[in-house]
Backbone as XML, in Angstrom:
<?xml version="1.0"?>
<chain id="A" units="angstrom">
  <residue number="1" name="MET">
    <atom name="N" x="0.819" y="-1.187" z="-0.035"/>
    <atom name="CA" x="-0.002" y="-0.011" z="0.010"/>
    <atom name="C" x="0.909" y="1.219" z="0.072"/>
  </residue>
  <residue number="2" name="GLY">
    <atom name="N" x="0.417" y="2.217" z="-0.702"/>
    <atom name="CA" x="1.143" y="3.473" z="-0.680"/>
    <atom name="C" x="0.830" y="4.353" z="0.536"/>
  </residue>
  <residue number="3" name="VAL">
    <atom name="N" x="1.667" y="5.301" z="0.698"/>
    <atom name="CA" x="1.524" y="6.159" z="1.841"/>
    <atom name="C" x="0.160" y="6.888" z="1.857"/>
  </residue>
  <residue number="4" name="GLN">
    <atom name="N" x="-0.294" y="7.398" z="0.699"/>
    <atom name="CA" x="-1.487" y="8.067" z="0.549"/>
    <atom name="C" x="-2.740" y="7.167" z="0.831"/>
  </residue>
  <residue number="5" name="VAL">
    <atom name="N" x="-2.595" y="5.921" z="0.409"/>
    <atom name="CA" x="-3.766" y="5.036" z="0.627"/>
    <atom name="C" x="-3.765" y="4.709" z="2.123"/>
  </residue>
  <residue number="6" name="GLN">
    <atom name="N" x="-2.699" y="4.521" z="2.882"/>
    <atom name="CA" x="-2.689" y="4.294" z="4.306"/>
    <atom name="C" x="-3.222" y="5.566" z="5.041"/>
  </residue>
  <residue number="7" name="ALA">
    <atom name="N" x="-2.842" y="6.671" z="4.617"/>
    <atom name="CA" x="-3.344" y="7.754" z="5.265"/>
    <atom name="C" x="-4.858" y="7.942" z="5.047"/>
  </residue>
  <residue number="8" name="ALA">
    <atom name="N" x="-5.353" y="7.631" z="3.898"/>
    <atom name="CA" x="-6.746" y="7.685" z="3.696"/>
    <atom name="C" x="-7.521" y="6.647" z="4.480"/>
  </residue>
  <residue number="9" name="ASP">
    <atom name="N" x="-6.941" y="5.469" z="4.644"/>
    <atom name="CA" x="-7.574" y="4.465" z="5.446"/>
    <atom name="C" x="-7.676" y="4.909" z="6.922"/>
  </residue>
  <residue number="10" name="LYS">
    <atom name="N" x="-6.589" y="5.426" z="7.434"/>
    <atom name="CA" x="-6.622" y="5.988" z="8.810"/>
    <atom name="C" x="-7.654" y="7.098" z="9.023"/>
  </residue>
  <residue number="11" name="LEU">
    <atom name="N" x="-7.786" y="7.979" z="7.991"/>
    <atom name="CA" x="-8.766" y="9.075" z="8.136"/>
    <atom name="C" x="-10.102" y="8.535" z="8.069"/>
  </residue>
  <residue number="12" name="THR">
    <atom name="N" x="-10.396" y="7.561" z="7.222"/>
    <atom name="CA" x="-11.704" y="6.907" z="7.136"/>
    <atom name="C" x="-12.036" y="6.202" z="8.470"/>
  </residue>
  <residue number="13" name="VAL">
    <atom name="N" x="-11.116" y="5.534" z="9.080"/>
    <atom name="CA" x="-11.342" y="4.941" z="10.366"/>
    <atom name="C" x="-11.711" y="6.012" z="11.481"/>
  </residue>
  <residue number="14" name="PHE">
    <atom name="N" x="-10.900" y="7.078" z="11.483"/>
    <atom name="CA" x="-11.166" y="8.157" z="12.427"/>
    <atom name="C" x="-12.537" y="8.772" z="12.299"/>
  </residue>
  <residue number="15" name="LEU">
    <atom name="N" x="-12.840" y="9.125" z="11.001"/>
    <atom name="CA" x="-14.084" y="9.849" z="10.735"/>
    <atom name="C" x="-15.330" y="8.970" z="10.989"/>
  </residue>
  <residue number="16" name="LYS">
    <atom name="N" x="-15.188" y="7.612" z="10.722"/>
    <atom name="CA" x="-16.255" y="6.760" z="11.097"/>
    <atom name="C" x="-16.446" y="6.616" z="12.555"/>
  </residue>
  <residue number="17" name="SER">
    <atom name="N" x="-15.439" y="6.520" z="13.277"/>
    <atom name="CA" x="-15.593" y="6.387" z="14.716"/>
    <atom name="C" x="-16.179" y="7.654" z="15.409"/>
  </residue>
  <residue number="18" name="CYS">
    <atom name="N" x="-15.762" y="8.801" z="14.809"/>
    <atom name="CA" x="-16.417" y="10.151" z="15.285"/>
    <atom name="C" x="-17.847" y="10.127" z="14.906"/>
  </residue>
  <residue number="19" name="ALA">
    <atom name="N" x="-18.250" y="9.745" z="13.744"/>
    <atom name="CA" x="-19.658" y="9.778" z="13.277"/>
    <atom name="C" x="-20.506" y="8.722" z="14.061"/>
  </residue>
  <residue number="20" name="TYR">
    <atom name="N" x="-19.973" y="7.530" z="14.279"/>
    <atom name="CA" x="-20.820" y="6.502" z="15.099"/>
    <atom name="C" x="-20.871" y="6.931" z="16.464"/>
  </residue>
  <residue number="21" name="GLY">
    <atom name="N" x="-19.820" y="7.554" z="17.077"/>
    <atom name="CA" x="-19.911" y="8.051" z="18.419"/>
    <atom name="C" x="-20.899" y="9.076" z="18.564"/>
  </residue>
  <residue number="22" name="THR">
    <atom name="N" x="-20.909" y="10.075" z="17.695"/>
    <atom name="CA" x="-21.901" y="11.179" z="17.800"/>
    <atom name="C" x="-23.394" y="10.632" z="17.627"/>
  </residue>
  <residue number="23" name="LEU">
    <atom name="N" x="-23.531" y="9.721" z="16.716"/>
    <atom name="CA" x="-24.957" y="9.250" z="16.548"/>
    <atom name="C" x="-25.319" y="8.428" z="17.681"/>
  </residue>
  <residue number="24" name="GLY">
    <atom name="N" x="-24.396" y="7.635" z="18.206"/>
    <atom name="CA" x="-24.838" y="6.809" z="19.308"/>
    <atom name="C" x="-25.033" y="7.638" z="20.597"/>
  </residue>
  <residue number="25" name="GLY">
    <atom name="N" x="-24.228" y="8.616" z="20.853"/>
    <atom name="CA" x="-24.451" y="9.604" z="21.925"/>
    <atom name="C" x="-25.763" y="10.388" z="21.800"/>
  </residue>
  <residue number="26" name="ALA">
    <atom name="N" x="-26.081" y="10.787" z="20.642"/>
    <atom name="CA" x="-27.408" y="11.433" z="20.396"/>
    <atom name="C" x="-28.524" y="10.501" z="20.668"/>
  </residue>
  <residue number="27" name="ALA">
    <atom name="N" x="-28.393" y="9.302" z="20.218"/>
    <atom name="CA" x="-29.403" y="8.302" z="20.606"/>
    <atom name="C" x="-29.598" y="8.054" z="22.004"/>
  </residue>
  <residue number="28" name="VAL">
    <atom name="N" x="-28.445" y="8.024" z="22.766"/>
    <atom name="CA" x="-28.671" y="7.763" z="24.169"/>
    <atom name="C" x="-29.275" y="9.078" z="24.797"/>
  </residue>
  <residue number="29" name="GLY">
    <atom name="N" x="-28.906" y="10.212" z="24.386"/>
    <atom name="CA" x="-29.471" y="11.479" z="24.896"/>
    <atom name="C" x="-30.999" y="11.533" z="24.519"/>
  </residue>
  <residue number="30" name="LEU">
    <atom name="N" x="-31.388" y="11.051" z="23.462"/>
    <atom name="CA" x="-32.813" y="10.881" z="22.986"/>
    <atom name="C" x="-33.514" y="10.022" z="23.786"/>
  </residue>
  <residue number="31" name="ALA">
    <atom name="N" x="-32.932" y="8.929" z="24.196"/>
    <atom name="CA" x="-33.493" y="7.914" z="24.973"/>
    <atom name="C" x="-33.810" y="8.297" z="26.463"/>
  </residue>
  <residue number="32" name="THR">
    <atom name="N" x="-32.960" y="9.229" z="26.989"/>
    <atom name="CA" x="-33.125" y="9.740" z="28.244"/>
    <atom name="C" x="-34.376" y="10.576" z="28.374"/>
  </residue>
  <residue number="33" name="LEU">
    <atom name="N" x="-34.733" y="11.121" z="27.260"/>
    <atom name="CA" x="-36.030" y="11.975" z="27.373"/>
    <atom name="C" x="-37.231" y="11.213" z="27.717"/>
  </residue>
  <residue number="34" name="ALA">
    <atom name="N" x="-37.247" y="9.951" z="27.564"/>
    <atom name="CA" x="-38.379" y="9.048" z="27.832"/>
    <atom name="C" x="-38.446" y="8.922" z="29.304"/>
  </residue>
  <residue number="35" name="PHE">
    <atom name="N" x="-37.377" y="9.094" z="30.072"/>
    <atom name="CA" x="-37.401" y="8.933" z="31.560"/>
    <atom name="C" x="-37.536" y="10.250" z="32.265"/>
  </residue>
  <residue number="36" name="SER">
    <atom name="N" x="-37.767" y="11.382" z="31.598"/>
    <atom name="CA" x="-37.933" y="12.709" z="32.239"/>
    <atom name="C" x="-39.286" y="13.123" z="32.225"/>
  </residue>
  <residue number="37" name="GLU">
    <atom name="N" x="-39.715" y="13.871" z="33.339"/>
    <atom name="CA" x="-41.159" y="14.344" z="33.366"/>
    <atom name="C" x="-41.352" y="15.438" z="32.367"/>
  </residue>
  <residue number="38" name="ASN">
    <atom name="N" x="-40.468" y="16.198" z="32.052"/>
    <atom name="CA" x="-40.534" y="17.311" z="31.151"/>
    <atom name="C" x="-39.605" y="17.259" z="30.036"/>
  </residue>
  <residue number="39" name="PRO">
    <atom name="N" x="-39.950" y="16.295" z="29.052"/>
    <atom name="CA" x="-39.003" y="16.112" z="27.930"/>
    <atom name="C" x="-38.700" y="17.424" z="27.143"/>
  </residue>
  <residue number="40" name="GLY">
    <atom name="N" x="-39.603" y="18.319" z="27.045"/>
    <atom name="CA" x="-39.429" y="19.495" z="26.271"/>
    <atom name="C" x="-38.372" y="20.418" z="26.850"/>
  </residue>
  <residue number="41" name="GLY">
    <atom name="N" x="-38.284" y="20.391" z="28.177"/>
    <atom name="CA" x="-37.270" y="21.156" z="28.910"/>
    <atom name="C" x="-35.926" y="20.546" z="28.968"/>
  </residue>
  <residue number="42" name="LYS">
    <atom name="N" x="-35.848" y="19.263" z="28.630"/>
    <atom name="CA" x="-34.579" y="18.514" z="28.623"/>
    <atom name="C" x="-34.025" y="18.172" z="27.270"/>
  </residue>
  <residue number="43" name="ILE">
    <atom name="N" x="-34.490" y="18.867" z="26.230"/>
    <atom name="CA" x="-34.064" y="18.534" z="24.835"/>
    <atom name="C" x="-32.562" y="18.659" z="24.780"/>
  </residue>
  <residue number="44" name="ASN">
    <atom name="N" x="-31.889" y="19.462" z="25.610"/>
    <atom name="CA" x="-30.434" y="19.579" z="25.395"/>
    <atom name="C" x="-29.674" y="18.286" z="25.825"/>
  </residue>
  <residue number="45" name="ASN">
    <atom name="N" x="-30.410" y="17.311" z="26.296"/>
    <atom name="CA" x="-29.866" y="15.944" z="26.538"/>
    <atom name="C" x="-29.318" y="15.445" z="25.265"/>
  </residue>
  <residue number="46" name="VAL">
    <atom name="N" x="-30.029" y="15.580" z="24.143"/>
    <atom name="CA" x="-29.606" y="15.088" z="22.901"/>
    <atom name="C" x="-28.340" y="15.622" z="22.509"/>
  </residue>
  <residue number="47" name="SER">
    <atom name="N" x="-28.153" y="16.926" z="22.557"/>
    <atom name="CA" x="-26.885" y="17.576" z="22.184"/>
    <atom name="C" x="-25.775" y="17.234" z="23.109"/>
  </residue>
  <residue number="48" name="ARG">
    <atom name="N" x="-26.146" y="17.104" z="24.423"/>
    <atom name="CA" x="-25.090" y="16.706" z="25.377"/>
    <atom name="C" x="-24.522" y="15.282" z="25.075"/>
  </residue>
  <residue number="49" name="GLY">
    <atom name="N" x="-25.557" y="14.357" z="24.777"/>
    <atom name="CA" x="-25.147" y="13.008" z="24.408"/>
    <atom name="C" x="-24.347" y="12.897" z="23.130"/>
  </residue>
  <residue number="50" name="ALA">
    <atom name="N" x="-24.671" y="13.738" z="22.192"/>
    <atom name="CA" x="-23.886" y="13.795" z="20.891"/>
    <atom name="C" x="-22.489" y="14.242" z="21.166"/>
  </residue>
  <residue number="51" name="SER">
    <atom name="N" x="-22.443" y="15.260" z="22.053"/>
    <atom name="CA" x="-21.015" y="15.867" z="22.354"/>
    <atom name="C" x="-20.227" y="14.799" z="23.080"/>
  </residue>
  <residue number="52" name="LEU">
    <atom name="N" x="-20.770" y="14.066" z="24.052"/>
    <atom name="CA" x="-20.074" y="13.058" z="24.725"/>
    <atom name="C" x="-19.692" y="11.866" z="23.774"/>
  </residue>
  <residue number="53" name="GLY">
    <atom name="N" x="-20.667" y="11.597" z="22.919"/>
    <atom name="CA" x="-20.360" y="10.558" z="21.926"/>
    <atom name="C" x="-19.223" y="10.912" z="20.970"/>
  </residue>
  <residue number="54" name="LEU">
    <atom name="N" x="-19.289" y="12.159" z="20.553"/>
    <atom name="CA" x="-18.111" y="12.695" z="19.706"/>
    <atom name="C" x="-16.770" y="12.472" z="20.372"/>
  </residue>
  <residue number="55" name="TYR">
    <atom name="N" x="-16.781" y="12.909" z="21.679"/>
    <atom name="CA" x="-15.394" y="12.723" z="22.466"/>
    <atom name="C" x="-14.958" y="11.330" z="22.540"/>
  </residue>
  <residue number="56" name="ALA">
    <atom name="N" x="-16.008" y="10.388" z="22.718"/>
    <atom name="CA" x="-15.689" y="8.995" z="22.829"/>
    <atom name="C" x="-15.263" y="8.516" z="21.477"/>
  </residue>
  <residue number="57" name="GLY">
    <atom name="N" x="-15.884" y="8.887" z="20.385"/>
    <atom name="CA" x="-15.461" y="8.596" z="19.119"/>
    <atom name="C" x="-14.025" y="9.071" z="18.638"/>
  </residue>
  <residue number="58" name="ILE">
    <atom name="N" x="-13.737" y="10.274" z="19.141"/>
    <atom name="CA" x="-12.404" y="10.781" z="18.904"/>
    <atom name="C" x="-11.388" y="9.936" z="19.547"/>
  </residue>
  <residue number="59" name="GLY">
    <atom name="N" x="-11.649" y="9.551" z="20.838"/>
    <atom name="CA" x="-10.729" y="8.830" z="21.615"/>
    <atom name="C" x="-10.575" y="7.398" z="21.037"/>
  </residue>
  <residue number="60" name="TYR">
    <atom name="N" x="-11.630" y="6.778" z="20.591"/>
    <atom name="CA" x="-11.588" y="5.467" z="20.034"/>
    <atom name="C" x="-10.889" y="5.536" z="18.597"/>
  </residue>
  <residue number="61" name="GLY">
    <atom name="N" x="-11.136" y="6.543" z="17.876"/>
    <atom name="CA" x="-10.477" y="6.722" z="16.613"/>
    <atom name="C" x="-8.980" y="6.868" z="16.799"/>
  </residue>
  <residue number="62" name="LEU">
    <atom name="N" x="-8.648" y="7.695" z="17.695"/>
    <atom name="CA" x="-7.138" y="7.869" z="17.938"/>
    <atom name="C" x="-6.476" y="6.516" z="18.446"/>
  </residue>
  <residue number="63" name="PHE">
    <atom name="N" x="-7.277" y="5.858" z="19.342"/>
    <atom name="CA" x="-6.682" y="4.499" z="19.702"/>
    <atom name="C" x="-6.533" y="3.608" z="18.565"/>
  </residue>
  <residue number="64" name="GLN">
    <atom name="N" x="-7.467" y="3.464" z="17.672"/>
    <atom name="CA" x="-7.436" y="2.584" z="16.566"/>
    <atom name="C" x="-6.231" y="2.904" z="15.617"/>
  </residue>
  <residue number="65" name="ILE">
    <atom name="N" x="-5.931" y="4.233" z="15.496"/>
    <atom name="CA" x="-4.893" y="4.642" z="14.627"/>
    <atom name="C" x="-3.530" y="4.510" z="15.213"/>
  </residue>
  <residue number="66" name="TYR">
    <atom name="N" x="-3.391" y="5.018" z="16.471"/>
    <atom name="CA" x="-2.015" y="5.153" z="17.049"/>
    <atom name="C" x="-1.795" y="4.174" z="18.255"/>
  </residue>
  <residue number="67" name="GLY">
    <atom name="N" x="-2.844" y="3.803" z="18.970"/>
    <atom name="CA" x="-2.649" y="3.050" z="20.193"/>
    <atom name="C" x="-2.810" y="1.556" z="20.008"/>
  </residue>
  <residue number="68" name="ASN">
    <atom name="N" x="-3.347" y="1.136" z="18.899"/>
    <atom name="CA" x="-3.726" y="-0.336" z="18.747"/>
    <atom name="C" x="-2.440" y="-1.075" z="18.320"/>
  </residue>
  <residue number="69" name="PRO">
    <atom name="N" x="-2.013" y="-2.000" z="19.125"/>
    <atom name="CA" x="-0.682" y="-2.714" z="18.780"/>
    <atom name="C" x="-0.752" y="-3.458" z="17.512"/>
  </residue>
  <residue number="70" name="LYS">
    <atom name="N" x="-2.055" y="-3.950" z="17.110"/>
    <atom name="CA" x="-2.011" y="-4.550" z="15.818"/>
    <atom name="C" x="-2.228" y="-3.642" z="14.728"/>
  </residue>
  <residue number="71" name="LYS">
    <atom name="N" x="-1.578" y="-3.847" z="13.635"/>
    <atom name="CA" x="-1.636" y="-3.045" z="12.443"/>
    <atom name="C" x="-3.016" y="-3.148" z="11.756"/>
  </residue>
  <residue number="72" name="MET">
    <atom name="N" x="-3.440" y="-2.081" z="11.133"/>
    <atom name="CA" x="-4.815" y="-2.130" z="10.474"/>
    <atom name="C" x="-4.934" y="-3.124" z="9.396"/>
  </residue>
  <residue number="73" name="ASP">
    <atom name="N" x="-3.834" y="-3.385" z="8.703"/>
    <atom name="CA" x="-3.862" y="-4.289" z="7.614"/>
    <atom name="C" x="-3.446" y="-5.725" z="7.920"/>
  </residue>
  <residue number="74" name="ASP">
    <atom name="N" x="-3.433" y="-6.057" z="9.290"/>
    <atom name="CA" x="-3.192" y="-7.381" z="9.643"/>
    <atom name="C" x="-4.427" y="-8.213" z="9.611"/>
  </residue>
  <residue number="75" name="GLU">
    <atom name="N" x="-4.503" y="-9.047" z="8.573"/>
    <atom name="CA" x="-5.722" y="-9.874" z="8.297"/>
    <atom name="C" x="-5.565" y="-11.321" z="8.889"/>
  </residue>
  <residue number="76" name="ALA">
    <atom name="N" x="-4.495" y="-11.544" z="9.440"/>
    <atom name="CA" x="-4.306" y="-12.971" z="10.088"/>
    <atom name="C" x="-5.245" y="-13.257" z="11.235"/>
  </residue>
  <residue number="77" name="SER">
    <atom name="N" x="-5.585" y="-12.138" z="11.921"/>
    <atom name="CA" x="-6.487" y="-12.370" z="13.161"/>
    <atom name="C" x="-7.790" y="-11.539" z="12.889"/>
  </residue>
  <residue number="78" name="VAL">
    <atom name="N" x="-8.851" y="-12.096" z="13.495"/>
    <atom name="CA" x="-10.102" y="-11.461" z="13.479"/>
    <atom name="C" x="-10.396" y="-10.728" z="14.756"/>
  </residue>
  <residue number="79" name="SER">
    <atom name="N" x="-10.802" y="-9.453" z="14.787"/>
    <atom name="CA" x="-11.093" y="-8.772" z="15.930"/>
    <atom name="C" x="-12.441" y="-8.120" z="15.921"/>
  </residue>
  <residue number="80" name="GLN">
    <atom name="N" x="-13.128" y="-8.155" z="17.038"/>
    <atom name="CA" x="-14.408" y="-7.526" z="17.226"/>
    <atom name="C" x="-14.298" y="-6.539" z="18.356"/>
  </residue>
  <residue number="81" name="SER">
    <atom name="N" x="-14.899" y="-5.424" z="18.180"/>
    <atom name="CA" x="-14.967" y="-4.487" z="19.337"/>
    <atom name="C" x="-16.372" y="-3.886" z="19.391"/>
  </residue>
  <residue number="82" name="ALA">
    <atom name="N" x="-16.674" y="-3.586" z="20.607"/>
    <atom name="CA" x="-18.032" y="-2.967" z="20.869"/>
    <atom name="C" x="-17.877" y="-1.805" z="21.780"/>
  </residue>
  <residue number="83" name="ILE">
    <atom name="N" x="-18.476" y="-0.718" z="21.478"/>
    <atom name="CA" x="-18.527" y="0.400" z="22.335"/>
    <atom name="C" x="-19.895" y="0.880" z="22.568"/>
  </residue>
  <residue number="84" name="TRP">
    <atom name="N" x="-20.281" y="1.152" z="23.787"/>
    <atom name="CA" x="-21.648" y="1.635" z="24.108"/>
    <atom name="C" x="-21.544" y="2.577" z="25.282"/>
  </residue>
  <residue number="85" name="ILE">
    <atom name="N" x="-22.475" y="3.532" z="25.197"/>
    <atom name="CA" x="-22.512" y="4.561" z="26.192"/>
    <atom name="C" x="-23.799" y="4.288" z="27.056"/>
  </residue>
  <residue number="86" name="THR">
    <atom name="N" x="-23.659" y="4.346" z="28.388"/>
    <atom name="CA" x="-24.720" y="4.153" z="29.283"/>
    <atom name="C" x="-24.926" y="5.444" z="30.087"/>
  </residue>
  <residue number="87" name="PRO">
    <atom name="N" x="-26.170" y="6.005" z="30.012"/>
    <atom name="CA" x="-26.300" y="7.271" z="30.926"/>
    <atom name="C" x="-26.439" y="6.891" z="32.400"/>
  </residue>
  <residue number="88" name="LEU">
    <atom name="N" x="-25.966" y="7.763" z="33.252"/>
    <atom name="CA" x="-25.957" y="7.545" z="34.640"/>
    <atom name="C" x="-27.034" y="8.447" z="35.062"/>
  </residue>
  <residue number="89" name="LEU">
    <atom name="N" x="-28.217" y="7.873" z="35.586"/>
    <atom name="CA" x="-29.383" y="8.551" z="36.035"/>
    <atom name="C" x="-29.546" y="8.512" z="37.469"/>
  </residue>
  <residue number="90" name="SER">
    <atom name="N" x="-30.037" y="9.579" z="38.187"/>
    <atom name="CA" x="-30.392" y="9.523" z="39.583"/>
    <atom name="C" x="-31.429" y="10.510" z="39.785"/>
  </residue>
  <residue number="91" name="SER">
    <atom name="N" x="-32.578" y="10.033" z="40.245"/>
    <atom name="CA" x="-33.810" y="10.833" z="40.593"/>
    <atom name="C" x="-34.192" y="11.847" z="39.410"/>
  </residue>
  <residue number="92" name="GLN">
    <atom name="N" x="-34.288" y="11.225" z="38.239"/>
    <atom name="CA" x="-34.762" y="11.862" z="36.988"/>
    <atom name="C" x="-33.803" y="12.889" z="36.554"/>
  </residue>
  <residue number="93" name="LYS">
    <atom name="N" x="-32.548" y="12.820" z="36.914"/>
    <atom name="CA" x="-31.563" y="13.779" z="36.439"/>
    <atom name="C" x="-30.396" y="12.977" z="35.741"/>
  </residue>
  <residue number="94" name="ILE">
    <atom name="N" x="-29.821" y="13.441" z="34.758"/>
    <atom name="CA" x="-28.615" y="12.806" z="34.151"/>
    <atom name="C" x="-27.428" y="13.302" z="34.915"/>
  </residue>
  <residue number="95" name="GLN">
    <atom name="N" x="-26.690" y="12.446" z="35.458"/>
    <atom name="CA" x="-25.488" y="12.768" z="36.243"/>
    <atom name="C" x="-24.291" y="12.662" z="35.371"/>
  </residue>
  <residue number="96" name="GLY">
    <atom name="N" x="-24.355" y="11.964" z="34.279"/>
    <atom name="CA" x="-23.233" y="11.736" z="33.403"/>
    <atom name="C" x="-23.466" y="10.591" z="32.498"/>
  </residue>
  <residue number="97" name="ALA">
    <atom name="N" x="-22.378" y="10.135" z="31.893"/>
    <atom name="CA" x="-22.467" y="8.938" z="31.006"/>
    <atom name="C" x="-21.222" y="8.060" z="31.201"/>
  </residue>
  <residue number="98" name="GLN">
    <atom name="N" x="-21.427" y="6.777" z="31.040"/>
    <atom name="CA" x="-20.365" y="5.888" z="31.282"/>
    <atom name="C" x="-20.060" y="5.260" z="29.904"/>
  </residue>
  <residue number="99" name="LEU">
    <atom name="N" x="-18.797" y="5.271" z="29.538"/>
    <atom name="CA" x="-18.338" y="4.704" z="28.307"/>
    <atom name="C" x="-17.844" y="3.293" z="28.428"/>
  </residue>
  <residue number="100" name="ASN">
    <atom name="N" x="-18.414" y="2.281" z="27.807"/>
    <atom name="CA" x="-18.040" y="1.006" z="28.013"/>
    <atom name="C" x="-17.375" y="0.511" z="26.620"/>
  </residue>
  <residue number="101" name="TRP">
    <atom name="N" x="-16.327" y="-0.284" z="26.757"/>
    <atom name="CA" x="-15.608" y="-0.792" z="25.597"/>
    <atom name="C" x="-15.213" y="-2.187" z="25.834"/>
  </residue>
  <residue number="102" name="ALA">
    <atom name="N" x="-15.511" y="-3.038" z="24.910"/>
    <atom name="CA" x="-15.132" y="-4.485" z="25.084"/>
    <atom name="C" x="-14.481" y="-4.882" z="23.682"/>
  </residue>
  <residue number="103" name="GLN">
    <atom name="N" x="-13.364" y="-5.536" z="23.885"/>
    <atom name="CA" x="-12.706" y="-5.978" z="22.608"/>
    <atom name="C" x="-12.371" y="-7.404" z="22.732"/>
  </residue>
  <residue number="104" name="ILE">
    <atom name="N" x="-12.676" y="-8.247" z="21.779"/>
    <atom name="CA" x="-12.419" y="-9.638" z="21.809"/>
    <atom name="C" x="-11.604" y="-9.920" z="20.558"/>
  </residue>
  <residue number="105" name="THR">
    <atom name="N" x="-10.546" y="-10.583" z="20.827"/>
    <atom name="CA" x="-9.569" y="-10.938" z="19.680"/>
    <atom name="C" x="-9.446" y="-12.439" z="19.637"/>
  </residue>
  <residue number="106" name="PHE">
    <atom name="N" x="-9.730" y="-12.973" z="18.376"/>
    <atom name="CA" x="-9.547" y="-14.413" z="18.250"/>
    <atom name="C" x="-8.397" y="-14.680" z="17.213"/>
  </residue>
</chain>
């Protein structure tokens, strides 16, 4: 692979992780509206979730590019990873979010 192709692959991985993180975070923020008494007043939960998801996606994308000990083009092993965000709720308020990450390598 050429240098330009590798750079494009890395950028693609990074941008996809940012997009998936943002969408996932916005979905979690949207889901928290179902648990609030005044969903119209808590609509900023969606943007807060999207923001936290974007940060998680940035972190995961940087890990995939720079921190992952396996190379991206290593096809000898199969790897699966899952990332999910869980809102931390207490008495109908969002206290924060918990980022969960599981990686299984075979």
